C-alpha angles and dihedrals in degrees: 000000000000087000089051095054093042090065093072094063093054095078129092125248090251091062090060094043089052089049091053091051087048092051093052091048094050091041087059092041095048093045086072108023100075088045097047095076089051098040091048105041115006107115103203101048117106113236095017127128092244094203119149124269093253090064089045088052091052092050090051093044094055091042093052093047093053095043093047108035097044090066087065086073098025093057090053091045098050090047091059106027102031140280097240097060091048091054092047090056092045093056093054092052092044088053091052093045096054093043090054092048090051096050105040131077101172117094101237100049087041089054091049089053092053087051093052090047091049096051091048092049088045095058092046101056105056092042091049092049095042090052090044092053091056092045091059090067112182095330120115105293097199091054090046092051088049090055089048089054092043093056089038085060095042086060090050090051092051092051093054096075093033091053092046088049099046095050093064086073091054139293093269095061090062090063097037088052092055087050089059095050088051088058089050088052088051091059097041092055091073088072090067124093108218099232094180111054121141118163119208118195096189120014115208122229088238089063090056095046087052091054092053093045091057091054096047097049106127092236094055101040095044087051094051093047093051089048092054085079089068094046090053087056090045089053094053091048096057105027106029104029095064090065089047090052092050093045103043119359113108115204096155091108091055091048091053095044095050100033088230114204119257094246090068094050139088132197112231134166088261090056136262112339140172102271113255092236090062092047088062090048087076087062092051096041091054091050097047090049101041115020096085091044088053090048092054093044092050096038093114096043122102107258095226090058092050091048092056091053091044093053092049091054095044091052098045086046095053093048091046091054089053104038095080138023089222108117095217092058088047093056092046087052091052091051091049093047093048091053087058096043094053090049093047106042103057090040090050092056096038092054095051089047088052089064096055132092122231095268104041106051094119086051092053096042089050087062088070085075093070090064089047092045089055095039103041097035095043092037093052091056094042095043091045094050096044093047095043091053107027108018116038112100090213092051093047091048088056092047091053092049089054098041097047102029106019088239121153102214123163116239087237090065103022098094091048089051093053090048092052096045108030124075091222135108123244090257094050089053090052091049090049094055094039090053096042101045103021097218090185089076092079087075092060086072092063093044084063093049091050093050093048089050095050095047091048089049090054091056090045091054090052089058105036111010106091096056121020110198119227128204121208 
């Protein structure tokens, strides 16, 4: 155990400054990310946009593409012109993106705000990770990335009560508060010495070709495609599951049994429940408490073996979350998913880093975003379409009224129509729609995605796992 704690003192001061910048960035991001699905598409939330889940999917799709494809250029740029200047540019765009999202309620300008935010975030991640990789020096990198993910999730945990509190003043305050945090990050970055700053007056065409050759190596591109299965699951957990919680999950028995304080609760049509933000806090608390321990315990394991295990846990956990509306089952599912996430994320980063040479870590770490572009972009469209047609309680109520009574009632008013005209409680309406249309089956699609990804990773390990080839 002494060996475990001694690891923390082996990192440079720049490592901790970079982690602080990351914590501020993710605090601002997490402040809005769990609220976005509810704000955009939940039909029975006052002050929300109340658009359908297909539009929500389009917004998340465009946001994901901007956020995850920009790093392919940003990582290359930051490796050559400096991590610091790239991050400064990022914070300006992130501020503008949050401001636009907080002030617009029409689809097109709201979508533009998501693109601006995505570009800004896309510039930040590879420059931060490239600088982080150099700040690790010769220390154990897997353990260093585990600390990074621990502090990352500590910021997520801190954002949960803040977001829950700030939304009581109005939805727009959530976005404007995140914009203020982006400005704070802009000021804090001046305390960072830019260790990696190489200026090139005229870049040769051969350098550009070499960059793309690194990306299109079969070992790299195949791995990124396989790992997009995990990022599809990751997308559903954070951006589709919140709506599922609000629509279906019943934690009222837990509230009564444990006498949970009012600050952790939310009033819904189904009754008083644990607020969806605090359900996600379990995920964050587990990661903060355990991810560095897991990183230390698995420091000598092959990353590809660990990734296969992590994907299996994540997949089973997601399906477990959505297979019942019982709140206790949902909490168990979160715990299972979280085990998979905290095994997968550090090893995902560590494996890509192991393929890089000394002077192109930012470039290689930017390749991670291809998996996230496929998974978050494709997953947002798939998740939005599936939930809009087969998962949303309001949409299923509208479908039920049409199927049984030939009534053409909009999803925005369908549940209220059933409350006014059916002699049924809210729980009975929920149970009727659950038993009739089986909304939990949407998660079986993602079970298939996880199984395919794990099997593909096993065969990838047999071909490449024993000796990752680096390029200088």
